[in-house]
LODREN-42576 format. One record per residue (C-alpha): residue in three letters; x, y, z. Coordinates in pm, 1 decimal. Each point is the difference from the previous one (the first is absolute). Layout:
BEGIN
PT/code/east/north/up
PT/ala/X/Y/Z
...
This chain:
BEGIN
PT/code/east/north/up
PT/met/8710.6/20157.4/-1714.9
PT/met/222.9/305.1/37.6
PT/arg/317.3/97.0/-187.8
PT/ala/279.9/211.4/141.9
PT/pro/321.4/106.1/-173.6
PT/asp/203.3/-289.9/136.1
PT/ala/-259.7/-248.7/114.5
PT/trp/-348.6/-128.7/-49.2
PT/ala/-246.6/-128.1/257.8
PT/val/-322.9/-188.7/12.1
PT/ala/-245.8/-48.9/289.2
PT/ala/-300.8/-222.3/55.9
PT/arg/-235.8/-77.5/287.7
PT/arg/24.9/-365.8/116.0
PT/pro/-306.3/-210.1/101.1
PT/asp/93.5/64.9/362.0
PT/gly/-50.5/373.0/-61.1
PT/val/364.7/92.9/31.4
PT/ile/149.9/212.9/-276.3
PT/glu/324.9/-144.2/-140.7
PT/ala/234.4/215.8/-207.4
PT/gln/300.5/-105.8/-203.1
PT/arg/279.4/235.9/-111.2
PT/asn/224.5/-103.4/-289.1
PT/glu/319.3/191.4/-72.3
PT/leu/13.8/105.9/-365.6
PT/pro/254.8/266.8/-111.2
PT/arg/-101.0/228.7/-280.9
PT/leu/-20.3/-173.8/-334.8
PT/ser/238.8/252.6/-152.4
PT/ser/269.3/-96.4/253.0
PT/arg/-32.9/-371.6/-88.8
PT/asn/-21.0/32.7/-375.3
PT/ala/177.9/257.5/-215.7
PT/leu/-261.9/-45.7/-276.7
PT/ala/-270.7/105.6/243.1
PT/lys/140.7/352.4/-18.1
PT/val/-50.9/25.3/-372.1
PT/pro/-320.9/188.8/-107.0
PT/leu/-248.0/-228.8/-181.6
PT/leu/182.9/-312.6/114.0
PT/arg/-58.1/69.8/369.2
PT/gly/-371.1/-22.0/-43.8
PT/val/24.0/-362.3/-112.8
PT/phe/207.1/-92.2/308.8
PT/val/-234.0/187.8/230.7
PT/leu/-300.2/-182.8/-150.3
PT/met/163.2/-340.7/38.7
PT/glu/96.5/67.3/361.0
PT/ser/-346.0/138.0/85.0
PT/leu/-162.5/-312.2/-135.8
PT/ser/229.7/-219.5/202.7
PT/leu/-50.7/195.6/321.6
PT/gly/-379.0/1.2/-53.1
PT/phe/-16.4/-379.3/-31.5
PT/arg/227.0/-44.8/301.4
PT/ala/-209.3/238.9/208.9
PT/leu/-323.7/-166.2/-100.2
PT/ser/124.8/-352.2/72.5
PT/trp/142.5/107.5/338.0
PT/ser/-314.9/180.8/110.3
PT/ala/-228.8/-277.7/-116.2
PT/glu/195.5/-254.1/200.6
PT/arg/-0.4/219.1/317.9
PT/ala/-371.4/78.3/-35.1
PT/gly/-70.3/-369.9/-57.0
PT/gly/209.7/-115.5/294.9
PT/glu/249.4/-201.6/-215.7
PT/asp/362.9/-35.7/112.9
PT/glu/191.0/-42.5/-329.5
PT/glu/30.4/261.2/-270.2
PT/ile/-51.2/-74.7/-364.7
PT/gly/334.8/-86.6/-159.5
PT/arg/186.3/207.8/-253.5
PT/lys/-67.4/-252.6/-279.8
PT/glu/-375.6/15.7/63.0
PT/ile/17.0/380.4/-5.5
PT/val/192.8/3.3/-333.1
PT/phe/-243.1/-251.9/-148.1
PT/thr/-303.0/204.7/110.2
PT/met/162.3/314.8/-146.2
PT/val/65.6/-161.2/-333.9
PT/ile/-358.2/-129.7/-23.0
PT/ala/-135.6/344.3/100.4
PT/val/209.8/175.0/-270.9
PT/val/-103.8/-249.8/-268.2
PT/val/-365.4/36.7/87.4
PT/ala/31.8/382.9/8.7
PT/val/161.5/4.4/-344.6
PT/ala/-267.6/-225.7/-138.8
PT/ile/-294.4/202.8/144.2
PT/phe/128.5/357.9/-27.5
PT/ile/219.6/-15.8/-305.1
PT/leu/-86.8/-282.4/-228.4
PT/ala/-377.3/-8.8/53.3
PT/pro/-56.1/373.1/-71.9
PT/ala/225.0/-25.6/-312.3
PT/phe/-186.8/-286.6/-157.2
PT/ala/-338.8/141.7/101.3
PT/ala/96.9/343.8/-145.7
PT/asn/114.1/-157.6/-327.6
PT/trp/-331.3/-186.3/-33.8
PT/ile/-201.1/315.2/77.6
PT/lys/214.1/206.3/-237.1
PT/asp/-71.5/-248.4/-287.7
PT/leu/-361.9/-9.4/92.1
PT/val/-45.4/376.6/-31.2
PT/gly/244.7/41.5/-286.8
PT/gly/253.5/201.0/198.3
PT/asn/374.4/49.5/-63.6
PT/ser/310.4/-64.5/205.5
PT/phe/-49.6/323.5/195.6
PT/ala/-351.3/-111.0/92.9
PT/phe/147.3/-330.1/119.3
PT/val/239.5/171.8/242.1
PT/val/-272.5/223.2/138.8
PT/ile/-240.9/-289.2/49.5
PT/asp/278.8/-204.6/153.1
PT/gly/91.9/275.2/246.9
PT/val/-354.9/66.0/102.9
PT/leu/-76.0/-374.1/47.1
PT/arg/318.1/-36.2/212.2
PT/ile/-96.0/278.7/236.3
PT/leu/-357.5/-124.9/26.7
PT/leu/127.7/-353.4/74.0
PT/ile/228.2/132.8/275.0
PT/val/-279.2/198.7/163.2
PT/ala/-255.4/-280.4/-40.1
PT/tyr/245.5/-254.9/144.1
PT/ile/73.8/216.6/308.0
PT/trp/-373.5/66.8/49.2
PT/leu/-90.0/-370.4/-40.9
PT/ile/250.2/-136.1/248.6
PT/gly/-99.2/275.6/233.3
PT/arg/-341.5/-166.1/33.2
PT/ser/167.9/-270.7/213.8
PT/asp/-25.4/55.8/379.5
PT/asp/366.5/-102.2/36.1
PT/ile/115.1/252.2/-259.8
PT/gln/-217.1/267.1/164.0
PT/thr/200.2/-65.8/319.2
PT/val/326.6/37.5/-199.1
PT/phe/-127.1/328.9/-139.3
PT/gln/-76.8/115.0/356.3
PT/tyr/355.8/-81.9/105.2
PT/his/112.1/183.9/-312.5
PT/gly/-188.4/304.6/128.3
PT/ala/146.0/-39.0/346.4
PT/glu/348.6/-1.1/-149.2
PT/his/-58.8/320.7/-194.3
PT/lys/-165.0/179.6/297.2
PT/thr/290.1/-92.4/225.9
PT/ile/256.8/123.7/-252.5
PT/his/-192.7/325.1/-39.9
PT/ala/10.7/55.9/371.5
PT/tyr/371.4/-83.7/24.2
PT/glu/97.2/224.7/-290.9
PT/asn/-202.9/288.5/144.2
PT/gly/165.2/-25.1/340.1
PT/asp/-311.3/-115.1/193.2
PT/pro/2.4/-239.8/294.7
PT/leu/-53.8/-364.7/-91.9
PT/asp/-327.4/-49.1/180.4
PT/ile/-334.3/-106.2/-140.2
PT/glu/-162.8/339.2/13.9
PT/ser/281.5/177.1/-178.8
PT/ile/22.5/-262.5/-270.4
PT/gln/-366.3/-59.2/-73.0
PT/lys/-52.3/364.3/-103.7
PT/tyr/202.5/-56.9/-317.5
PT/ser/-109.1/-126.2/-340.7
PT/pro/64.4/-366.3/-74.3
PT/arg/139.7/105.9/-341.1
PT/his/368.7/86.7/-55.3
PT/pro/170.5/135.5/-318.1
PT/arg/299.0/-234.1/22.6
PT/cys/-213.5/-316.5/6.5
PT/gly/88.3/-284.3/-229.6
PT/thr/-351.6/30.9/-150.3
PT/ser/118.1/320.3/-161.0
PT/phe/288.7/-182.5/-160.1
PT/ile/-241.2/-258.9/-155.2
PT/ile/-203.3/267.8/-165.8
PT/ile/302.2/191.0/-117.0
PT/val/131.5/-323.3/-157.5
PT/ala/-329.7/-35.0/-192.6
PT/met/25.0/363.5/-121.9
PT/val/370.3/-26.3/-94.2
PT/ala/-73.3/-325.9/-185.3
PT/phe/-266.9/174.3/-203.6
PT/val/243.6/269.0/-115.1
PT/val/280.4/-251.4/-73.9
PT/phe/-234.4/-232.5/-191.8
PT/leu/-115.1/291.7/-211.7
PT/thr/343.1/7.2/-158.1
PT/leu/-43.7/-362.5/-99.6
PT/ala/-332.6/54.2/-179.8
PT/pro/145.3/-41.4/-351.9
PT/leu/150.2/-347.8/83.7
PT/pro/-176.4/-331.6/-79.6
PT/phe/-228.8/-131.8/271.0
PT/leu/212.5/-287.7/119.6
PT/ile/307.3/215.9/29.6
PT/gln/-196.3/247.2/206.3
PT/val/-116.2/-281.5/227.7
PT/ala/361.0/-121.1/48.4
PT/ala/119.5/353.1/54.6
PT/arg/-255.5/42.6/283.5
PT/ile/175.4/-277.2/192.2
PT/ile/358.9/90.7/-95.9
PT/leu/-51.7/365.9/91.0
PT/ile/-136.7/-70.2/354.0
PT/pro/335.8/96.4/162.6
PT/val/18.9/318.1/-213.7
PT/ile/-352.0/102.6/95.7
PT/ala/67.5/-75.3/367.3
PT/gly/317.4/215.6/-9.7
PT/ile/-170.6/292.3/-162.0
PT/ser/-301.5/-28.0/239.9
PT/tyr/223.9/4.8/303.1
PT/glu/173.8/319.2/-123.0
PT/val/-342.4/156.6/-60.3
PT/leu/-118.6/-97.2/346.2
PT/lys/317.2/126.6/162.2
PT/ala/-16.4/330.3/-186.4
PT/ser/-374.3/48.9/78.4
PT/ala/79.2/-19.6/374.1
PT/gly/242.6/296.2/-24.2
PT/gln/-135.6/208.1/-288.7
PT/lys/-338.4/177.3/31.3
PT/trp/-50.5/21.1/-375.7
PT/leu/15.2/-381.4/-14.1
PT/ser/-235.3/-53.1/293.1
PT/phe/-281.4/-87.4/-244.6
PT/ala/180.3/-328.7/-69.6
PT/ser/-85.9/-130.6/349.8
PT/lys/-364.3/111.2/-13.5
PT/pro/-139.6/-318.9/-172.3
PT/gly/180.6/-208.5/267.1
PT/met/-162.7/202.8/275.7
PT/trp/-338.7/-55.5/-161.3
PT/ile/59.6/-381.9/-11.2
PT/gln/87.3/10.4/369.3
PT/ala/-369.8/68.2/52.5
PT/ile/-24.8/-374.8/-62.9
PT/thr/327.3/-130.0/143.2
PT/thr/-8.9/183.4/332.0
PT/lys/-274.7/-8.8/263.1
PT/glu/-49.3/164.6/336.3
PT/pro/177.0/-225.2/257.4
PT/thr/-104.6/-100.5/342.3
PT/glu/195.6/109.9/306.9
PT/ala/139.6/-353.8/40.5
PT/gln/135.8/15.1/-362.3
PT/val/159.0/338.0/62.6
PT/glu/180.2/-146.6/305.3
PT/val/158.6/-260.9/-227.3
PT/ala/107.5/271.2/-246.0
PT/ile/163.2/199.3/282.5
PT/ala/190.3/-307.7/115.4
PT/ser/121.9/-56.0/-351.8
PT/leu/123.8/361.3/-33.4
PT/leu/175.2/-15.0/340.5
PT/ala/176.0/-318.3/-104.5
PT/ala/124.2/166.0/-321.4
PT/leu/135.3/311.4/175.0
PT/glu/345.4/48.4/142.2
PT/pro/30.0/33.1/383.6
PT/ala/63.3/380.6/-30.8
PT/asp/-310.2/38.1/-215.3
PT/ile/-207.1/-196.0/253.3
PT/glu/116.0/235.7/276.8
PT/glu/-95.6/297.3/-218.4
PT/val/-347.6/-149.2/-45.3
PT/lys/-44.3/-50.6/372.6
PT/gln/87.8/367.9/62.4
PT/arg/-290.7/103.5/-214.9
PT/gly/-252.5/-140.3/247.4
PT/ser/-165.0/-327.1/96.2
PT/val/65.3/-310.3/-214.8
PT/asn/-272.5/-266.0/-17.6
PT/ala/42.7/-236.2/289.7
PT/ala/-85.2/-318.7/-191.1
PT/ala/262.0/83.9/-264.6
PT/leu/263.1/63.0/267.7
PT/ala/-84.9/-332.1/166.3
PT/ala/42.3/-193.2/-325.5
PT/gln/254.2/-278.7/-23.6
PT/tyr/284.0/141.4/-211.8
PT/asn/255.8/-208.0/-184.5
PT/met/251.9/262.1/-80.8
PT/gly/304.8/-12.8/-224.3
PT/glu/-62.8/-351.3/-135.2
PT/asp/67.7/-107.0/-351.9
PT/gly/-360.4/-101.3/-57.1
PT/gly/83.0/-275.5/-247.7
């Protein structure tokens, strides 16, 4: 999946070997919602839209790769998103809080110790979860495509031709990856929850759920600032470290799919500029492009 200023695109290789790419027009969020321009609030809207696009891209690509004709409906996507959010809250927010409270009582700690233990457990759970699902062959393939996406973006941003040789020389890690956002959320949550340390346990647990939008908003601002301010670059370092798990070296065939997705996301003038750089991968150029469609 690739995102451009006014569109997003997704590509997949069908069972017949043909790469199919879908472009979906999507104007900037700030042009569609005035609240999306407001610092702190905009991070919440960006997160919600990113989750929605991620589920849509995964469902579309799974259907194309599996040879199915009908896409998963909007209701099914919403239901899946709700279940995913509920499970994530239970595993990464409630479970660490209750475990930390039990450990704190066991060792005779105070409220500050509870917050520290809670934060450490949350980060360990996130890393362990990512590592555990990464043991699956299917997820390893996803991680390879993740690496292919990053390598292709690196080549495009550095003005290189979009051919296999030029792309494969880059690292599969990228500082603007969503993985960095996840880790920043965990770090911001730790700081925010420190301010709640004097409160009773059940109120702290409730606050961890209520303050999710606040933490998401702050985390987005930190991520955005870290991309443009060198003194904040340390904030993206943990996310880059985690990408050692979530990105893998892709095959040439996977890079071809990433190139097709990027070409689908670009405007015609940008595509012409890319072609002027040098050769563009033939398989990506020969892909079946569905351009300018709504995409459901």
